[in-house]
N, C-alpha and C positions, 0 to 999 in steps of 0.2 A: 816477361816482366815489364811493368809499366812504372812510370815515375811515382805513381800513387802507391805502389807496393812498399811495404816497410821491411821486407825481407828478401834477400837474394836466395833464390832456390838453387839447390844443387845442380839441376839441369841447366841453369842459366850461366853458371860459372865458366865453363869451357867456351861457349859461343861468345860471351862477353869478352873474355880474354883474347880470343882469336880476332875479334873485331877491333878492340881498343889497343892491344899491345903494339901493333905496327904504327898506330897514330900517336903514341905517347910522346914522341919527341916534339911534334909540331902542335899538339893539342893538350893544353893543360887539364882539361876535363878528362881526357883519356888517360893521362898520367895519374890523375887523382883516382880514377876508377881502378886502375891497375894496382895502385897502392892499397885501396880498400880490399880488392880481391886477394892480394897477397896476405893480408891479415885474416881475412875470412878463411882462406885455405889453411893457414897455420892453426887457426882456432878449431876448425872442423876436423883437422887431421887426427886429433885426439879421440874424437868420438866415432869416426867412420872405420878406424882400424885400431881397436883397443889393445892388440898385442904388439910386442916388440918395443924397441927404443924409439927415440924421436926420429932418427933418420929413416927407420922402417915406416913409421906412420906417415911421414912427409912424402916419401917415395910412393907409397900406396895412394895417398890423396892426390898427388900430381897426376898419376896414371888414371885414377878414377875421374878426375875432372878434365883430363886431356890437356893439361898445361905442361909445356916443355920445361924441363928442369932448368936448363940454362937461362931461359927467359925469366923464370920465377926468381932465380938467384940474382939476375940483373936488376930486377925491380927492387929486391931486398938491398942490393948494393946502393942503388939510387936513393933509397929511403934513408940510408945512413949518411949519405953525402949531402942531403938537403937540409 
């Protein structure tokens, strides 16, 4: 993915998360990207796993993208606090 791209591809989500999640405390751009990825994952969870309730869809999406559940919820908590 380059900065010129206008879409985050599925294959980029896990690597971007792994790179920027550890940096989010000291780097505002990494924190912002993690928030964007948080919402992208939530949005795409509906389409990549059409069966089940919301928690099933989100669990599947997190596994699909390789994003640890506890990290995902930590970003969600941070978004409510800011």
